[in-house]
Every structure is written in structure tokens, then in C-alpha cells.
N, C-alpha and C positions, 0 to 999 in steps of 0.2 A: 448224274445221281451222284456217282462217287465223289465227284469234286465237293458237290453238298455237304455229302456227309463226312468229310473230311475237314469240312470248315467247320461244321460244327464239332466232330470230335475235339478239334482244336483247340475252340471257344471252352466247350465244356470243361477241357484237360484245364486251360490258362485260370478259369473261375476257380476250378478244387484247388489247383495250386496256390492260387493269391490267397484264398480261404485261409489255408494252412499256415501260409508264410504271414499273413497279418496274425491271425490269434497267435502263433507263439511270439512273434516279435512283441506284441501289446503285453502278454504277460496275463496274469491274477485271473480275474472272471471268465476272459474271454478264452482260455484254455481249456477254464471248467465248461464253458459251455460250447465251446468244439467237441471236447470228450465225449460229453452228454448226447451231441446231437449224432455224432458217429455211433456210439453204443447203443441209443436206439432204433437207429435204421440196422444197423447191423445186426441187432439180435432179432429184428423182425425178419430181415432177408433170411438168416439163419436156420430160425425155425420155420419159415414158409419152406424153404429149399431141403431141408433134411426130414420133416413130417411124415409118413407116410397117409396121415388121415389127416384132417382138417384141425387144429389145433383150436381149442377153447377160446373165445377171446380175453377171457378172464384170465387163463394161466397166461397168456404170451403178455397180457398188460401186466401182470406180478411180473414176469422176466424182464421188461423195459423198465417198470419202475426200479427195481432193482440195480438192476444195470446204472440207469439213472442216479441213482441214492450215492452208489460205489463213487461216483467221480465228484459226484458235490462232495463226499467225505473228504476226500483226496486232495479236493482244492482248497476245503475248509482249512486244513492243516496250516498250509503254505501261505493262506489270504489274511492270517492274523485271527484268526476264531479257532485256534487246535481245542478250546475245550468242547466244541460241536462235535468234534470225532468222533467223540466214543458215544453221543447220541444219535448220529447218523448211522454207524457202523451196528450198532441196537436195532434200529430201525431196518439195515439192510440184513439181517438175519432173521429177523420177523417175516421179513418179507419171502426169505428164501423157505422158511418153515411154514407159511402160509402156502407158498408153491407144493411143498410137498404134500400137504393137508389136502389142499383142492384138487388133488390128482382123485381122492378118496370120492369125491363127486363126479367126477368126470367119466364118462364113457369111452374108455379107448378099448381097442382089440389088444394092444400091448402097452401098459401104463408104466412098465420098465424103461420103455422106447421113448413115451414121452418126457417122463423125467429126466433122463440121460442126456437128451436132444434141450432141454433146460439148464442144467449144471454145467454142461461143456459150453452152453453158450457163454455162462458165466466165467468161465475159465477160461475159455481160448477168445473172445470177444471184450468183456467189460473189464476185466483184471487187467488186459496189458493198456489197453487207453488209461486206466487209473494211473499205471505205472509210467504212462507219457506226462501227466501231470507231475509226477514226482520227479522224471528227468529234467523237465523243464524247470524246476526251480531248485534242483541242489546243483545245476551246471548253470547255464548262461544262455540267454535268449538263441543267441549265435550257434552256441555249441549243438544246442539241441537241434537248432536248424539243420546244421553241418550233417548232423544224423539222416534228417529227410533228404537231403541234398545228396549223399552219398546213395541214397536206395534209388534215386532218381537217374543217378548218373548210371549205375550199377545195371538199370532196367537198358536203359539207352546202349550203354558200351554192350551187354549182352546182344541184344537184337541187331546193332549191326555188325560185332562180329560176327554172330551166328550164321546170320542172313547172306554174310558174304563168303566166308570160307567153313562154315560148319558143316561137319562133317560125323563125327562120330557123338552118337545120343547120350545125352547124360543122363535121363531117366525115360524111356521110351514108353513104360507100360503106363505113366502117369500125363508126361508131357511130351508128347511125340516132336514138338517142334525144335524144344530144348538141344543143345550140345555143348559140349565138352570144351570147344573154342569159343562160344558165345559167354560161359560160363567165367573162366581164365582173363575173357577180353571184358565183361563186365568189373574183375576184381583189378587188373591192371588199370583202368580208368580210374578205379576207386581211389587208388594209389596215387596215380598222378593228381587225380584232385585234391587229395589230402597235402600233397607238397605244394601244391599253388597256394593253396588255400591259407595253408599255414605263411609260408612266405610273404605272401600278399596281403592279408592281415592277421599278422601275428598279433597285434594288439586286440582282437578277439577272441584268441584262440592261445591267450598266456598261460590257462592252466596245464596246457599239454605241451610236451614236447613233439618237433616233427614227426619222432619216431612211436611216440604214442596214438598220435594222430595218424598216421599208417596203419595202426595195428588196428583201431576201431576205423579206420575206412574198408581194413579186410574183413573184419568180423560182422560190419553190415552188410559186406557183398555176399558172404556167405549163406548167413542167416536171410538175408531178403531171397534169396534165391530157396532156400529151404521154406519159407514163409510164401511163397507163389506155388511149393508144390505141395504143400499140404493143402491149403485150399483149392489144386485142383484134382488132388486126391478125394477132398469131400466133394465137390460137383460131379468127378467122374463117379464117383460112389452113387449120387443121388439122378446120375442120368439128365447133368440141365448144363448150358453152355456158358451161363453167366447167373451171378449169384440173384441179380433184379435188373430193373431196367430206368433207373433212377437218372444215370450220367448218361446225357446222349453220346453214342459210341463208344462208350467205356463199359459198361453194363451197370452193377448195381454198386453200393458202399464197400462190399468188401472183396469185390475185384480190386478195389484200389487201394486198400489198409493192409491187404492180404500182407506183404511185405512187415509192414508196422509192426504187426501184431508178435511175430518174431523177433524182430530187431530189437524192438524198446526192451523188453527183459533181459534181452543180453547187454545191451550197451547200460542200461541200470547197473547191472551187475558190475561191469567195466568200471562204470566211476565211481561205486562205492569202495 
């Protein structure tokens, strides 16, 4: 049974990584499609996980629709239709207003909590994913992909180092298994990956010096860890192990993109 689960986990992980790599390298509409799907599923998981009582379907539909419109707005600006950006942003604002007004007609024990979950979902999930579209368009597909590679290298390096020599807890109250040794191991491997990638594929990273590439790797390592901790805090508060069950062996979409949600805004600031 364990072997079967491991195979299923590996296959689903490969498919997930393949979809991300394919969309980012293809660019254009594929990035918008990717972020729209991630935003829709992520919003649904977040609302389902955090709501103390069942959220009205209409309210959830407004949340998901607003998130998708924001992704399309970000994509339209870079895909040759910047004039549609203002129209899409107006639609986005109207959907947010509609969500606020809809709460007047929903019977909730705590309407403030219901609204706060919806607004946080936009800020925590929809906005960073829209920034991913921006990141892919102001840099190059290879540089944007490097950010994701650093996240994966950090996760793998932290796990291998932490499980081998980890002794000192990083944030035991939120994530008992994370250690300082694992954190610095992930950071170290990110720096090594940055040096190797820049040295071997310099033609793809000409916009960055090797020092800047290392700084990017360090930033990604730090904020990938923080992103994982933030989602762990949310899950621990809600009393759930995984955000969902969509990806076999991995949990939900939020369990896979938690690091991206904090890394992308920081990376975008770095390049701007």
C-alpha cells in the first residue's frame, strides 16, 4: 500500500510540475489559464477550510469569479489588449462590491467573519497569482521558471537536511517538523542552484549577474519557508491537515502553491 501511495504521489507531483513548467515556458494565454485555474481552486479550498459554517454558493461564486477576472486582467495587459484592462478591473471591483452587498441577504452567525474570509482570499491567493503573470512578463520565461525551481530546490534541500541532521526547531508552535538546520540547508542548496544555473545557462539569465542570481535564490528560500509556515498556521487554526484532496498524495492546491503566494510578490519587487 505504501509503495502504491508513493507511486501515486510521484506521478501526481510530476504532472503538477509539468503543467507549471509548460504554462510558464509557453507564456501568453497559458499563464493566464494556469493562474485562473489555481485561483479558482485555491479560493474554493480556502473558503471551505476557513468558514465556520457553510458559505452560500452565490457568495463563493462571486469570490471565484472575482479571482478569475483579476487573472484575466493581469494577462490582458501583457497579451496585447491593454485597453481591456480598465474594463476588467471595473468588473473586478463590481464583483467585490456585489460580494459585500450579498452578505446583507445571507444568514450567517458571524457575517464579519464571512466577509473577512472572502477579502483575505483575494489578497492572499488571487493577487499573488496575478503577480505571477506580471513576473512572467517583465522578466523572461526562464527567469520566472528559475523562481519556481528555487522553491522546489529549497523544499527538497530543507527536507533532506532537516530529516538528516535537524535538531533545533524552527517554529515548533506552527510546524513541529521544521528545523533551523533544514532552513539553512534549503538556503544553501538554493545558492548552489543559483550558481550552477547561471554558470551553465548564462544565456538565459543575462539580465542578472551571478550575485543577483544568488540574492534571488536567498530571497526565494526565505519567503518560501515563510509561505509554508503561513499556510500551516491557517490549517492549524482551522484544525485540518490538508487544504483539500485534489492532488493524490499531496493534498490540495493551496498545499502546493503556499510558497508561491509569498515568493512571487517579493520576487516581483526584486525585479521592479
